[in-house]
N, C-alpha and C positions, 0 to 999 in steps of 0.2 A: 130628620134622622130618627129611626126607631129606637126604642129603649135598648134592644139587644145590640144594635150596632154601636150605640154609645158606650155600652158596657165593654164591648170587644176593643174599641179604640182606647178606652181608659186603661184596660188591662195591658194592652200592647205598649202604650206610652209609659207605663209604670215599670216595665222590665228594663234591666241595664242593656245598653246598646253594645253588641258584639262587633268588633272590627272586621271588615270584609277580608276573606282569604286572598292572599296575593296570587295572581294568576301567573303561569309559567312564562307567558310572552312578555310580562313586564320586566323580567330579568334581561331580556334582549334589548330593551329600550334604555335601561339605565345601568351602566357598567358597575357602579358601586353598590347597587341594590342587594346583590347576593351576599356580599360581606356583611352588610347591615342586618339582613334577614337572619343569617346564621348566628349572629351575636345575641339574638333574642333568647331569653330563658326558655321559652316554649314556642319555637317558630311554627307557624302554620302556613303552608304545609311543612311537615317534618322533612329533614334532610333526605332520608331514604325515599320518601314520596317524590321529592324534587328529582332525584336520580331517575326514577321510573318515568316521570313526566317528560324530562328532557330527552331521554333515550327513545321514548315512545314517539315523540314528535319528530325526532331526527331520523327515525327509521320508517316513517309513514310512506307507503308507496304513492306515486303520483299517477294521474290519468292524462293521457295525451288527447289530442283533438279527435282521434278515431275511437275514443272511449276505451283505449287499451291500457291495462294496468302496467306501469313501469316501475323499476326499482327506485328507491329513494335517490333523489339527485344529490351529487356531491357539490353543494353550493355553500356560500359563506354562512347562511343561516344555520344549516345543519351542522357545519363544523363548529360553530359557536355553541350550539346546544350540547354537542358531545363534550366540548371543552368545559362547559358549565357543570356537566355531570361529573367530570373528573375532578373539578375544583371542590365539589361537595364531598366526594369520596376522600379527597385529601384532607378536608376539614374534619372528617371522621377518622383521620390518621390511618386510613386503609385497614381499619379493624375488621378482620374477617368474621369475627364472632357477630358483630353488628350487621355486616353486609349479608352474610349467609342467612341470618335469622329473618331479615326483612325482604330480601330480594330473591326472586326465583333463579334457578340455574341458568336459563337462557339470558335473562337480563344481566346477571353478574358476569356471564361469559362474554356478552357484548361489551360491558364496561371494561373488563380486563383486557380484551383485545384492542380496545381503543387506547388503553394505557400502553400496551406493547407498541402500537403504531406510532404514538406521539413520542415514545422513548427511542425511536429509530431502530426497532427490531424489524427487519424486512419480513413481509408476509411470506409464509411457507417455510421459514427458516427452522431447521431442526434444533431445538434447544440443547439436545445432547451433544451437538457438534460445537457449541459455543464455549469459549474459555472465559468464565466469569471474571477471572483475574485481569483480563485485558479490556474489559468493558468499562465504559463510564459508569459512575455510581447510579445514575438514574436508570440507565438501561439494565444494569444488573439487578436493581431493586424490582423493576417490572417483571423480569424473567423469573426471579425467585418468587415473587408474589403470585404470579400466574401458576407456577408449578406447585406451590404450597396449596393453593386453592384446588388444583386438579387432584392432588393426592387426597386432600380432605374430603372432596366431593365423592371420590370413588369409595373411600372407607365408609362415609356416611350412607351411601346408597346401598351398601351391603347389609345394613341393619334393618331389621323388620320395622315397618311403619304402620301404625294403627290407622286404618281407613277412616276418613271423615264420614260423619253421618250424612247420608244423601238428603238434600232438601227437596223442595218441589221441583219437578223437572222443568228447566228453562233451556230451550234449544240453543240460544246464543251463548249462554254461560257454559253449557256442556261442550259446545264446539270449541270455545276458548280454552277450557280445561284440557280437552283432548289434544289440541294443538300444542299447549304448553308441555303436556306429558310426552308427546312425540319428540319435541325439541330437546327435552331433558334426556330422554333415552338415547337420542342420536349423539348428544355431546358425550354421554358416559361411554357409549360404544367406541368413539374415537379415543378417548383417553386410554381405555383398556387396550385398544389395538396398539397405540403408540408406546405405552409402557411395555407391552409384550415385545415389541420390536427392540426397545432399549435393552431389556433384560437378555433377549436373544443375542444381541450384539456383544454384550458384556460376558456372555457365557463362554466365549472363546478363551478368555483368560481366567474365568472363575466358573467352573462347571456347575457349582451349586446354584448359580443365578438362572440356569436353564429351567429350574423348577418354577421360579417366578414367571418366566416367559410362558411356560406351558399353561400356568393358571390363567394368565391374562388372555392368551390366544383362545383357550377353550371358553372363557367367559364371553369373549367377543362372538364366538360362534353361537352361544346361547342367545345373546342379545339379537343377533341377526335373525335367528329362528323366530324370535318373539315379534320383532317389529319390521323385519324385512331389510334388505340391503339397499334398495333404491330410496334415496332421500334427497331433498333439496339442499340439505345442510351438510351432508357428509357422504363420502364415497369410499368404499373399502374394496380392494381387489380380492375377491373371494378365492380365486385360484391361488394367489400368493398366500392368503391366510391358510388355505388347505395345506399348502406346502410347508408352512411354518408348523402347523399342527402335526403333520407326518414326521417332520424332522425332530420335533420335541418328543414324539412317541418313541423314536429311535434312541435319542440321546438320554431322555429321562422317562423310562417306562412308568406307567401309573402303578402305584403301590398295590392297588387291588387287582391288577392284571395277573393272570397266570401264564405260564409258558405256552399253553395251548391257545390262548387268545391273541398272542403276539403275531404280527405278520411275519412272513419269511424275511422281509427286509430287516425288521427289528431284530429278529433272532440272529441273523448273520452279523449285524453290526455289534450286537452284544458279545457274541463269540469272538469277533476280531479284537475288540477292546480288552477282553479278559484273556486272550491267548488260547482259547479253547478251539483249536483248529480242527480237531477230530469231529467236533459237532458241526462245523462248517461243511466238512466232507459229507456227513450224513444228510444234512439239509440239501446239498447239491444232488446227491443220489436220489432222494425222494422227489426233488424238483424235476428230475428226468422223466418222471411219470406225470406229475401235475402240470409241468411247463408254466409255472406262475412267475418265475423270475426271468426278466429279459436277458438275452444272451450278452448284451453289452455290459450289464451289471456284473454278471458272472466273470466276464473277461477282465473287468476293472479290479475285481477281487484278486484274480490271478496275478495281474500286473503289480498290485500292492505287495503280494507275497514274494514275487520275484525281486522287487526292489529291496525288501528286507533281507532276503537271502544274499543278494549281491553286496550288502553292507557288512557281511561277515557272519551272519547267523546260519551256520551250516546245518543246524537241526531242521531248517525249513526246506531243505532240498527234497526230502521225501514228501513233505506236505505239498510242495509245488507240483511234483509229479502226479500225486493223487488228485489234486484239484484239476490239473490239466487233463487227466484221464476222464474225470467226470464231465468236463466241458466237451471233450472230444466225442464221447458217446452221445451226448446231447446233439452235437453237430451232425453226426452220421445218421442219427434217427430222423433229423429234419432235412436230410438230403444235402448237407454242406460238406465240403472237402475237409480232409484231415489237416490240422494246423501244423505249421512248421515247428512250433514249440514242442508238440507231442513227438514228432519225428526225432527232434534233438534229444529230448528227455528219454526216449525209448531206444536211443542208439546203442546203449549197453544194457540189454535186458537181463533180468535175473528172475529167479523163482518167485520172489516176493512181488515184484512188479506184475508178473503174469497172473499170479493168484488174485491180486487186487483188481486187475483189469477184468478178469473173468467174473469177479464178484459184482463189479459195477454193471457190466453188461447184463448179468442175470437179473439184478434188481431194477434195471431201468426199462424192462419190457414185460408187459403182461401178455403172455403167449395166448391166453384164452380170448382176449379182447383186441389184440393188436391186429392191424390190417396187414395184408400181404406185402404192401409196400414197406412198412416198418420192418417186417421180418426179413425181407430181401435186403434192406440196407444193413441190418445187423449181420446177416450171413456174409455179405460181401466184405464187411469190415473184418470179421474174424478170419476169413479166407486170405485177405491181403496181409493181415498181421502174420499169418503162417508163412506166406511167401517171402516175407521180409526177414524171417529168422534164419540164422545159419546153423544153430544147434538143434539137432533133431529131437533132443530131449524136451526142449521147450515146445516144439511143434506137436509132439505127442501129448503134452499137458493140455494143449488147447483142443486137439482133435478128439481127445477122449472125454472132454467135458460134456455134461448133460445138455447144455444149451447148444453147443456145436452139433451134437448128434441130432437134436430135435430140429434144428433149422436146416441142415444139409441132408440131402438124400444119401443113401448108402453108396450109390455109384459116384457121387461127387466127392464124398469123403475118401473113398478108396483111390480115386484118380489123383486127388491132391497128395495123399501120403506116398503113392508110387512116384509121383513127380519129385517130391522132396528127396526120396531115397536114391533116385537115379541121377540127381544133380551132381556135377563134378565136385569133389571135395574142395572146400574153401577154408580159408583161415577162420578160426573161431573168434568172432569179435568180442566174445566174453573174456578171453584171456589175453588178447593183444589189442592195445588201444589204437583207435583210428588216428593216423598221422596226417591225413589230408582229406579234404572234401571229395577228391576224385576217387578215393578208395571205397566210397559208398557204392554198393552194387546198384546197378540200374534196374530196380525192381518196380513192381506195380505200385508200391507204396510211395515211391519217390517219382511222381509223375511230372509232366512238363509244367503244369501250373505251379507246383511247389518250387521247381527250379527257377521259374520266372520270378516268383516271389522273392527268392533268395537273391536273384540277380538285381532286383530293384533295391534291396536293402544294403547290399554289400558295397563297401568303398575300398576294398582290398584289391589292387589290380590283378594279383596272381589268382585270387579266387574268382574274379570276374572272368578271367581267361579260361579257367577250368570249367566254370558253369557253362560258358558258351560252347566249349568243345563238347561237353556232355549233351547240350541241347541240339547242336548240329549233328551229333551222332544219332539222335532220335528221329529227327525230321530235317529234310533239306528244303522244305517248302516255306518255312516261316522267315520273316524279316524281324529279327529280335531287337533291332534298334527302335522298333515301334512299340515295344511292350509297354512303356510308360509315356504318357503324354507330358510328363514333367521334364523329360529329357529334351532340352532345347540347345541347339547349336546355331550360332549366327548364320544368317542366310548367305553371307559372303563365303562361308566355309562349307556349307552343306552340299553345294553342287560338286565340289572337288571330292569330298569324302564319299558321297553316294555314287560317285563315278568309279570307285574301286571295284574291280571285277570279282575278286574273291569274296564270297558272302561272309565267311567267318571274319576275315580281316576288316571288311567294311563295318560289320556290327561292332567289332572290338574297338576300332578307332573312334567311331561315333559315340559309343557309350563311355569310353574313357574320357573323351573331351567334354561331353555333356556333364558327367559327374564331377570332373575337375572344375568346370565353370560354376557349377552349383555350390561346391564346397568353398570356392573363393568368394562367392556372393554372401554366404552365411559366415564368412571369416574363419572357416576351418582350413587354415592355410597349410597345415602339415599334410593332411590327406590330399588337398589339391596338388601339392608339390609331387607327391608319390604318383598320383594319377597322370599328371602331365609328363613326368619323367618316363613312365612306362609307355605313354603314347609317343613321346619323342623317340625312344629307342626303337619302337615298332616301325614308325614311318620313315626313319632314317634309312632303312634297308631298301626302300623302293620309291620314295617320292621326295625329291629335294624341295618341292613347293610346299608340301605339308610339313617338312622339317623346319622351314623358315617360319611357317605359321605357328608351330609349337614354340620355337624360340621367342617369338614376339609375345605369345601368351604367358610364357614363363617370366619374361621381363616385366609385364604388367603385374603378375603375381608377386614378384620380388618387390616392386614399388609398393603395393598394398601391404605386404608383410612388414616392410620397414616403417611405413606411415602408421600402422596399427601397433607397432612394437616400440623399438628404441626411439623412433622418430618423434613419438609423443613426448618424450622426455627432453627433446631438443638435441639429441645426438645426431650429428651429421651422417649421411649415408656413406658407405664405403666408396672409394674412388672408382673401383671397377663397375659399380652400379651406375655412377654418373657417366662413365665412358660408354656403357651399353646404351644408356638413354640417348646420348649424342649419336651413337652409331645408328640407332633406330631412326632418329630424325633425318639423318643424312643418307639413309638407305635409298638406292635407286635401282633395285632389282625389278625387272619387268614381270608382269603377270602374277605377282604375289598378291593374294587377297588380303586386304588390310582393313582392320576395324577402326572406325573413327575415334572410338573411345581411347584407344591406346595412344594416338597422337595427342589427344586432349590431356590425358593423364601425364604424359611425358613433359609437355610444356608447363603444366601446372607444377609438376615436380621440380623443374628447373627454376621456376619463379619462387616457389616456397623455400628453396634452399639457396636463394640469392645468387644464382648463376647468371647474373645480369651481364657480365662481361661477354659470355658466350652468346647470349641472345642478341646483344646490341652490336657486337663487332665481328664475331666469328661464324655466325650462322650463314650457310651458303645462300646465295641470291635466289636459286631456283626454289628453295624452301619457302621464302617469303612470297613468291608468286603462286605456288601450288598448294600450300598448307595454310588455311586461314587461322588456325590456332597459333602457328609459329608467328604469323604476322601480328596478331593481337598480343601475343606474349612479348614480341620485340618492342611494341609500343608501350606496353605496361612497364617493361624493364627499363626502357629509355627514360620514361617519365620519372620513375622512382630514382634512377641513377642520377639524374640531373636536377633533382629537387633543390640542392643547396644553391645552384645558380639560377636566379629568377628569370633572366632573359632566355637562357637556353631551355629551361623547363617549360616556359610558356610556348616555345615553338613545338617541342615534342608533345606537350599536353594538348595543343591545338590539333595535331594530327590524330591523337587518340580520340579527342572530342568528336572530330568529324566522322571517324569510323563508327563510333557508337551511335551518333545521330542518324547515320545512314541505316544502321541495323534497326533502329526504332522508327524509321520513316514508313509511310504508307505508300505502296506502289499503286499507281492508277493506270488504267487502260480504258480506251473507248471501245464499245462494242455496239454493233448495229443489230437491232432486234428484227423480228419477223415483220413488224409494222413499219420498218424503215427508219425508226427513231434511233438516235445515237444516245447511249447511256454511258455513264461513267461508273466503272467498277473499281472499288478500293479493296486491296488485299491486305489483310491484317499482318500476315507473316511476309514481309517484304523480301524480294529477291534483289533489292538494290545493294544491300550490304554484303560484307564478306561472309556472313553466316546469319542464320535465323536468330530471332530474339530468344527463343527457347534454348538454343545452343549456347548463346552468350550467357544466359542465366545459369545453365548447367555448368559451364566452365568456371564462372565466378565462384560458385559454391565449392569448387575444389581448392580455392585459394585460402590461405590462413589469414588471420585478422591483421597481421602487420602490413601485408601488401595492400589489402583492401582499404585499411585506414589511411595509408599514405596517399592514395590517389583520390579519395573522395571526401572524407570527413574533415580533415585538418588543413587542407590546402585549397580552399575555395578560390583564392585570388589567382591561381594559375589558369583557370578555365576561361574561355571566351565569354564575354558578357552578353552576346546576342547570337541568334540563329538566323542565317540569311533566308532560308526557305521554310519559314515557320509553319505554313499551312500544310506542309507535307509530313510533319512530325505527328505520330500517333501518341497523343498525351496519355490516353488510357493505358496503352502498352508501357509507356514510361512509368506510370504510377504503379502498375502491377509489378514491373521489374524492380522498382525501388522498394516496394513493400516486401517482396521476396528476399531481396538483398539484405534489408535491415533485419528481417526475421532470422536470416541465416547468421549474420554477424553477431547478433545478440545471443544466439545459441552458443557461439564460440566464446565471446567475451561479454558477459552480461553486465560488466561494471565499467564499460566505456561510456563516459558521460556524453560525448558527442553523438554517439548512435542512439543513446537514450533520448536525447533532445529531438533527434530526427524522428524516432518512433512516436514521441509525444506530438510532434507537429503533424504527422500523418493522421493520428487519431483526432487532432484538433480540426484538420481540414475535412474530415469525414463526420464531423458533428458528434463524436464520441467523447464528450467532455470529461466524464469521470475517469475514463481510461487515460485521457491526455494528462490530467492532473497527476495520476498515478506515476506516469513516466517522467513528468517534469520534476516531481518531488524526488523520485528515485535518482534522477541525474544529479540533483543537488546533494542528496544523501551520500552517494558513493565518493564524492570529492570533498567531503567536509566531515568525515568520521561521524556520520549520522547527525549532522548539524551541530556537533560539538565545537567545530571550527567554523569560521565564516566561509560561505559559499563564494568561490572566486567570481569576480564580476564578469569574466568572459564566459561563465556558465549561465548565471542568472543576469543576462543582459536586459535592458529595458524592453526589448521585443518579447523575450520570454516572459517577463513579469506581466506585460500587458495581455499576453495570451492566457496566462493563469488567471488574471482578473476577469477576462471575458468568460472563461470556463466557469468560475465561481458565480458570476452574474447569471449565466444561463441555467445554472443549477439552483438558482434562487438562494444562494448562500451569501446574502448581502453584507453581513458583518465581516466575512472573510474578504470580500472585495475592498472594504474600507481599510482593513489592515494592510492588504497587499499594496494599496496605493501609496503607503509610506515607503515601500521598497524601491520605488522609482528614484532616479537621480534628482528629479524635481517632483515633489509630492503633488499628486493629481487631486486637489481639493474638490474640484467640481464633481468628479466621479465618486469620490468618497462621500460627500454630502448627499448626493443623489441616492446612493445605495442605502445610506442610513435612514433616509426618509421612507424606504420600503418597509411596510409592516408585515408582509407575508414572507418572512425569512425562514429558510429551512435549516439554519445552522444554530449554534449554541447562543447566539445573540449576546446578551450582557455577560455571559461567562467568558467571552473573548476580550472584554474591556481591559483586562490586565496585560494584554499583548500590545496595547496602543501606547506609543511613546510620544506621539506628536500632540502637543498641548492644544493646538488649534482644533484638532478633531475632537479631543476630549471636551473642550469648551462647547463645541457645537452639539455634542451629545447631551451635555447638561442642559443646554437651552431647549433642545428638542424634547427631552423627557419632561421638562417643566411645562412646556407648551401643551403636551398631551396629558398632563396630570399623572404621569407615571412616576410616582414618588420613589418606589423601591429602586427602579432602574436609575433614576437621577442620583440617588445616594451612592450607587455603585460607581457611576461616572465621577462623582465628586471625590470619592475615596481614591480612585485611580489618579485623578489629577493632583491630589494632595500629597503624593509621594515625593519625598525630599529629593530623590535622585533626578526627578523631572523638572526641578526648579531651574528656570531660565538663567539665573545668575550663576549656576554651577559652571566649572571649567568645561571646555569642549570635550576633554577626555572622559569626564564623568558622564556627560550626555551620550557620547558615543558608546560607552560601555553599557549604559542602560538600554540603549536601542538594540545593541547586539544581543544582550541577554534576552530581550523580548522576542527578537527575531528567531533566536534558537528555540525558545519554548513554543512559539507559534508554529514553526515549521515541523517540529517534532509532533505536536498535536495534530497537524494536518496529515503527517505521514501515517500516524496510527489510524486516522479516519479513512484514508484512501488506499492504504497498502492492503 
């Protein structure tokens, strides 16, 4: 060895030995190492360094066999690493000052998101929609911590930061810094955007918050301009952002903006809010030249003003006319027809209205630049206004105006004035109010299109008749029942109605019936009755067949009126209505077109009001043979009527059962193909039964809950236990029917525990376990005052409890499984012990130990935690087992009370989790 080497070795051996730094993977190998490491006075690596190392290793992408980069796998190793990072942060007491100082924004964002995840905050949940008071403490802490950090980070990012002195250029280091910068800016961009959305939502109740929203949205726009919108880590809908910004501009104009810089949208909204309607009119007149505001927007402003005027603000009547006049001039310049509103508002003209109309016309057209088409439209409008005026004084006001003289040639003006002078004298509309629509003169300003528009809008039978008379007087070639494609008459009626020879009568009957049916559909029963009564009066004069049709429709209308009115409060229908229903069912008039829905509604009406005596004993035999709804109604009524007697009810229930099975059966037929082979064809809507499955479902939905419950939910024992021809039953059709039926019954009676259990069973059968638990718990809650009383054993049977156990097991909530095993009549220790052995549990685990009352299970938990070395959890189990009320020497009443108290608390905790 040389002298120099010997000197180096001596110097090295003389220095104190530094202990080697603990590597990150060593914490994976020994569970207790992290706690020992953090207890050291100066741990190396430091806690914040450990957080970075753990999260860096957990987020490393993987490479598959094709050498393609894949996202980090969600395996046990990575989950443990993230959990270790959270433990270190918890050791630091989640001190944001320490964490923000030592961790970059992306790393801290990842850490806090892991905290939200493990605290059971679903990904993508809007924190503003969460009620912190209802959350468990750990979840609330995670949400509060994340939002505190978000606000602090935004505030901190707004401060100027001194740029670090650049060192020697290193490509890898620069790339890493650039990536971290982009990640930070992306995160800041999304918080700005989310805060803006929150402030904008709150602005509806506090207008001052809109200013905060505006600030956040415009800051987001700036960030997008700097770093771009496309990013791996965040996506912002730029169109929606632009809409937010435009809305904020309208609601909270910028303080440095002048009125000239505001858009017409903003100006109109500001004027409407401040009540400066005259300025709105000026904006609309100027817009007739610029055409910057959409027609729909201008119409919406007019509708808003009309609504305010109808609410009693008479001062707005003049404003409504002026805005309508501005819109009308815009319409005629662009070649659209004159609106009905303008004709109505101009029905009683005066000097002020004509002066304003002429002003709008003059200011809305630039005669030097306007095209011949625009000039022609304006001239035709002024000419038509003159033709519609009765008072020659007003005609001369227009004909002597400069715009009128410029647009019309001398010969046209003289011809128009002469025509007006030669007209036969008529009543001056200015001094006598119009008493009816028919008094309006048939002039060029009230054309066929406008009358058709009024015909569509009107629900007054008399006005409809007058409009049709006017239209038929103008032209005899049109079929006015085709004006609107929304006018629909059932096909069984249309052939009879369209066979009416007189065109006016045909149009009137068709339109009155179509409008009456529509009003009945939208529950406007008063107008429907007026329209049907007018139609009945009309057809009585010439068609007994249509008279009976209208009597049938009025019967259906009276049924709907009663069911939607006093019937909802339980008031029985009048006896004459019941008699009319019976009369309809027994009617045997030939050649009368009948709608199936009327028979359906009549039978449902009789069932709902318990007219079982009539349906079972008095209904004529021919009805049972010819009307399937009467047959089904008789079977339902007989089954309900005979329920107190088990033997008889089984006989009638068997008949009902067979009818329903036939309806839900698949009809099969053999068919020979072109190749000579015989194939079997199955038809889903079977013709074997008395009606189709869809018709059965429609009929059942017309019955109230008392009838439906009586025959299905609470009397299972009366039904046959087997089906002879099982292979013919379409079980998918049965399942669909049951689902629809349960959905309907719960919409009527959401607190019926039997139907709630059935709904839960449906979700259980379709593997929707969380929804199944929701309904199982709801069924128990509604019959126990939200578990303050014991759930009846006929509700939470062993079968129901076992299904709840399976749901929890498949949701990986294994501690809940163990607790539910105690609810069985005989505790299922095998299942309980097996579930407690699972370490990957997604529930609150040891937080649930207070809900266990069975000492054997608690003793097993103590042994299990001791075996695993889980000291803290073992102590929790020992504390639970040491409660005096669980002492085996206690009286049975004390033990039962302890069990009941724990059942109540556990079920209430489960309800909060799954509701």
